N, C-alpha and C positions, 0 to 999 in steps of 0.2 A: 433251877434250870434257867430262870429269868436272868440271873447274873451272867450265865454262860454267853447269852446273846449280846450283852453289853460289852463284854471283853472282846468277843470275837468280831473282827472287822472284815478281814478278807481271808479266804481259804480256798483250797483246791478240793473239788468234789466231783461226783459223777452225776450225769444227767439221768434222772429217773423216768421222765416222760416228756414227750414233745407234743404240743397242741398247736392249733392255728394261731393262738395269741401269745405263745411263749414256750418256755421250757421249765419243768419242775426239776429242781436240783436237790439231791440228798444232803442233809446237814450232817457233817461228821460228828459222831459221839452221841447221837440221839436218833429217834425214828421220825423226826420232822423233815418236811420238805419246804423249800422256798421257791418262789416264782421269779424267773427272769423274764420280764415282759419283752416282746419283740422290739420295743423302742429302746431297751437297755442292753440289747445284744451286741450292737455295733454302732459306731459313730455314723455309719451309712444307713440308709433306709433298708429295712428288712421286711419283705412281703411274706415270705414263708420261712418260719424258724427251722423247719426241717432241712432247709438248704444250708444252715449254719451249723447245727449240732444234730447228733444222733443219740439214741438211748445208749448209755454206757460210756459215752465220751467223758474224758476228764477235762474240766474247765476250772479256771480261776474266777471267783465271784467275790463281790463285796456286798455286805449287808447295808442297804440304803434306807430301809424303813421297816417298821413293824406296826401292826394294827391288830387290836382285839375286836373281833366281830363275831357276834353270836357265841360268846365264850370260847372262841377259837383264836389262837395266835396266828396271824398271817404275816409271813416274812417276804419282803421285797428285796430282790437281789439285782445286781448289775454286773455285766461282763465287760461293758465298754470302758469302765473306769479302772480296769485292772489289765496289765500287760499279760496276754495269754501265754507268752513264752516263759517269762521269768516270775510272774505273780506279783510284780511290783505295783503298788497303788499309784495310779496316774493322777488321781484327784484327792490328795490327802486332806485338803480343807473343804471338800465338797463344793467347790466353786462352780464347776460345770453342772452339777446337779441342781444348784440354786438357780443358775441361769435357765436351765430347762424348765423349771417350775415357773419362773417369771414369764417365759415365752408363752406357756400354756394359759396363764391367767390374763395376759394383756391382748390376746388375739380377738379381733373384731372383724365381722364380715361386712365389708362396705360395698359388696357387689350389687345390692339392691338399690343403693342410692343413685339418683340420677344426677348427672353433671350437666349444667347449663351454662352457656357463655353469653348471657343476655347482653352484657355491656358491649361485646363485639358484634353480635348478631343484629342488634337493633340500631346500629349506626348507619349513616348514609354519607358516602363520600361527596365532598363539595366539588371535586374536579369532574368526576364522571357520572355522579348521581346513582351509583350502584350501592346496594346494601352490603354490609358485612365488613367494611374496612374504612379506615380514616384517609383523609387526603394525603397525609404525609407517607402513607403506605400504599398509595395508589399505583397500580401496575399498568394503567392504561396510558399509552403514549398518544400524542395528537394524531388522530386518524386511525388509531389502532382498534383492536377488538375489545368490546366491553364484556366483562365477566360479572356474574352475580351468583349469589347462593341459591340453591334449589329451595323453593318456598315450602313451608311446612304445610301439613294437610289442612289446618285451619285457614291459612292464607289462600290455598287453592279453592276452598269452598267459598270464601268471601269473594275471590276473583271471579268465580263462575256466576255468582249472584249479581254482581255489579260489573260484569266484564265489558259491556258495551261502552259505558261511560269512561272506564279506565283506559280502554283502547284508544278512544278519541283523545284523552288528555295526554297519554304517553306518546302518541304519534306526534302531537304538537310539540311536546317537550323534547322528543328525540330529534326533530328536524327544526332547528332554529330559523332556517330560511323561510319556511312556511309562516312562521310566527311574524316575521318582519314584513312579509308581503301583505298580510291582512292588516 
């Protein structure tokens, strides 16, 4: 029987059962069944396998893997690599199956990593004195409105602690005419 599965590549058979994770397909010529996982039912995303196939439907499937687990042979089948109208193998060299496996192995979750732009955020413009940009990128025209970045929480706390001194210094720096008079 083991040689039967090695020669058998793709075939037409009936759906035996439909579950939330795929469909079990009867293997012709024996009492075994193989699983078509919902990721191998279609090239599009499948949320509910029952929307794709029903029990008793005839489908074309391709054997894509076999595994012996607990002394039982488990067969993996695919519908998406076989044309469901003609039964033609759409992936004879298993290129798309290899690509799917590589995609699964190389996935990394980068959502928890924080992105900081310290080089830009810690700069001070020489033209206007605002934080967050360089003089060559300055958007302040002579006599125009000054813009700056919203301070971080740490900066706000520091400003609250030493706010009086900073206010005096910033008012002198903002108004050059006062500086000249003194």
